[in-house]
C-alpha positions in Angstrom: 61.3 180.0 71.1 60.1 178.6 67.7 62.1 175.6 68.2 60.4 175.1 71.5 57.0 175.8 70.2 57.7 173.6 67.4 58.6 170.9 70.0 55.5 171.5 71.9 53.4 171.2 68.8 55.2 167.9 68.0 54.5 166.3 71.4 50.9 167.5 71.1 50.7 165.9 67.7 52.2 162.8 69.1 49.7 162.7 71.9 46.9 163.1 69.6 48.3 160.3 67.4 48.7 158.1 70.7 45.3 158.9 71.8 43.9 157.9 68.3 45.6 154.7 68.5 44.5 154.0 72.0 40.9 154.5 71.1 41.1 152.5 68.0 42.7 149.6 70.0 39.9 149.9 72.6 37.3 150.0 69.8 38.9 147.1 68.1 39.1 145.1 71.3 35.1 145.9 72.2 34.2 144.7 68.5 36.4 141.4 69.1 34.5 140.9 72.4 31.2 141.4 70.8 32.2 139.0 68.2 33.2 136.4 70.5 30.0 136.7 72.4 27.9 136.5 69.1 30.0 133.4 68.1 29.7 131.8 71.4 25.9 132.6 71.6 25.4 130.9 68.2 27.5 127.8 69.2 25.7 127.4 72.5 22.4 127.8 70.5 23.7 124.9 68.0 24.6 122.8 70.8 21.4 123.2 72.7 19.3 122.3 69.5 21.4 119.3 69.1 21.0 118.2 72.6 17.3 119.0 72.5 16.9 116.7 69.4 18.8 113.8 71.2 16.6 114.4 74.0 13.5 114.1 72.0 15.0 110.8 70.2 15.5 109.3 73.6 12.1 110.2 75.1 10.6 109.0 71.7 12.4 105.6 72.1 11.5 105.3 75.9 7.6 105.8 74.8 8.0 103.2 71.9 9.8 100.9 74.5 7.1 101.3 76.9 4.2 100.7 74.3 5.9 97.7 73.1 6.1 96.3 76.7 2.5 97.0 77.2 1.5 95.4 74.1 3.6 92.3 74.9 2.1 92.3 78.3 -1.5 92.5 76.8 -0.8 89.9 74.4 0.6 87.5 77.0 -2.4 88.1 79.2 -4.7 87.2 76.4 -2.8 83.9 75.5 -2.8 82.9 79.2 -6.7 83.5 79.5 -7.0 81.2 76.4 -4.8 78.6 78.0 -6.7 78.7 81.2 -10.2 78.5 79.5 -8.9 75.6 77.3 -7.5 74.0 80.7 -10.9 74.4 82.5 -13.0 73.1 79.6 -10.7 69.9 79.0 -10.1 69.4 82.8 -13.3 67.6 83.4 -13.0 65.2 80.2 -9.3 64.4 81.3 -10.4 63.3 84.7 -13.2 61.5 83.5 -11.1 59.5 80.9 -8.5 58.9 83.7 -11.4 57.4 85.8 -12.6 55.1 83.3 -9.2 53.9 82.4 -8.7 53.0 86.1 -12.1 51.5 86.5 -12.5 49.7 83.2 -11.5 46.0 83.3 -10.8 44.5 80.0 -11.2 40.8 80.1 -8.7 39.3 77.8 -10.4 35.8 77.5 
């Protein structure tokens, strides 16, 4: 009877130890999962921050490119207006000189 009581006691101790090991393993697994989630969230935040910076750079370049295009267009328009004005101012003089050249007879006597 003492030996069976000792055997039961040993089994109960073994069961307690096994339960304790299972609980520790469960806690360790939960801790690892939480750490993995935290690490993943930090990595996601880092990647998101980098991508946001890249997007901001692309948007800035796009705005800079658009401003440059507008400036070039404005400059081109201004130069074309100057050329048109000069053409209009000198057109009559050119026509007049052509008419004079055609109508003037030089005598080579």
